[in-house]
Residue, then its C-alpha position, 0 to 999 in steps of 0.5 A: m285139278l292136277l295140282k290139287t290132287f298132287r299137292w300132298a305128293f309135292a309136299v312129301t317130296a320136298l320134306g323127304l328130300v330135305a330130310g334126306v339131306l339133313y340125315d346124310g348130306w347131298t348124296a342122300l338127296g340123289l339116293v332118295a330121288i332115285l328110290a322114288v323114281l324106282e317106286v313109281s316105275l314099278s308101281f304105275d300098274n298098281a295105280v291103274i288097278n287101284a283106280g278101278i277099285l277106288k272109283k267104287l268109294n265115295a270122296f271120304w274113303q278116297r281121302i282116307f286112302l290118300t291120308v291114312g292109307i299112305l301112312i300105312a304104305v310108308f311106315g307100315m310097308r316101307l319102314l316097319f315091314p322089313i324090320v318085322i321080317v328081320a325080327v322074325s327070320a333072325r328071332l330078334s326083338p323089334s328093338q334089336a332089329v331096329h338097332l341092327a338096321l341102323t348099326d349093321k346095315d350089311r347084315y340087315q340087308e343079308l337077312v331081308t334078302d334071305a327072307h325074299p323067297s317067302i315074301a315073293a311067294f306071298g305077294g306073287m300068289f296074291l297078285l296072281m289071283i287078281f290076274l286070274d280072276f280078271v282074265f277068267e271073267d267074261r267081260d263086254v270090253k275085250w282088249l285081246p279077244w283071241l286070248e280073252r274069249p277062250l279064257a272067259r270060257l275056261g273061267r266057267v269052271d268053278m275054282l279054276s283060278v285057285c287050282l291053277a294058282l296052287i299048281i304054279l305055287l307047287v311048281s315054284s316051291m319044288t323048283f326052289a327045293a330042287h335048287a337048294h338040294q343041288h347046292g348042299g341043301g342050305h335052303a332046303d328047309k325054306a321050301q316048306t316056308v315058301l309053300v306056306s307063305g304062298i298059301a297064306g297069300l292065297i288065303t289072304y286074297l280069298v278072305v279080303s276080296g271075299l268080304s269086300d264082295f260080300f258087303e258090296s252085294r249086301l249093300a246092293d240088296e239093301e238098296s233094292t229093298k230100301s223103298e220097302g223099309a226092310g233090312r238094316p240101314a244102307v249107310a252101315l253096310a256101305g261103311r263095311a263094304a268101303f272098309f273091306t274095299f279099303l283093306y283090300l287096297e292096302v293088301l294090294d299095295a303091300s303085295f306091289s311093294f315087295d319087289g320095290v323094297i327088295g329092289a331098293f337094296a340094290i341102291t342103298n341098304d340104309i333103311v331111313l333113305m329107303a323109307l324116304g325114297l319109297g315113301i315119296g314114290a308111294m305118295y305119287v302112286r296114291s295121288l295118281t290113283v285118285y287123279l285117274v278116278r276123278q278124271g274118269t280116265l279108265d272110262d275114257y281109255v277102256y283098255l288101260e285096266h286090261g293092260a294093268h292086269y296083264a302087268i300084274g300077271a307078269l309081276a306075279l310070275i316074276l315074283l314067283a320065278s324070283i324065288r329061284y332065279q335072280i331077276n333085275d327090277i328093270v325087267t319088271g318095270l319095262i314089262g309093266v310100262t310096255l303093257i300099259s303103254a300098249s293098252f293106252y295106245s289101243s284105247v286111243r285107237r279105239n276112241r278114234a275109230v268110235r268118233e269116226 
């Protein structure tokens, strides 16, 4: 089962390492490997969250997630996204942005890093909404009852998660604007861009998750009336629900990839090596997601999903804080691994107690 699920990840690893060596010698092999490890360490919580969503889909859409989805993840987010950011921020054509990435790597890195505040605002707000909607929902299984019970009671207030997210975004943008003003106002005009980007992240979450929930509920209604012969075919509704769930997963992966793409510049500013290394890491995260689903790991270790959502909350706040402050990616990775490890340990203890 393990080899079958990860066979594509192993194949992509071999091809990626060989491509790295052919592109820039043996030094490139080490850089690609380091970038792959960076991506996996920063995105392990992504795999757990994705597994919770992917288990709703059938085997066909799981294969789409692992094939078409990985093409979007690697070529879309790890290769094309930084180029698009440079093209938009520097008002260049796509071909000029590609030429810049290949010929003037320092300038390319500078432009991508310069766009970090707006990127972090978008991704941070999207991830923050996932975390808030999770903790404000009343659940039968509670990992930290002393915290989750009062949060669930607060969650009865309509639109609380949206209001809280907007308050956090406003504080982040105002802090960024104040910092820019104190340092000569060189980035003061970007405070508005940060605010707009954060709102765009919030709207994206509401639209994509809302459509997914809508078609899932329509599917449930259709199945309940299927015996009466009423309504539209359940298969069509299932396809729409699956499509929007798949789309939600892709946007989620994109939000998780922001910190990895920015952090990769600490290792190399070569866009080809970045795409190879981060692409390998993304393939392992995808394979791990499918493995968790097929093994039923989230059902066996019930607190894992809680730990992953707390890690998402931490990542969201780190992304929003990084608009103003420089935060090392090691901190992000350690927080995520610590929270998920703690939730796994708690799940093991719970299972032992239940068996006894």
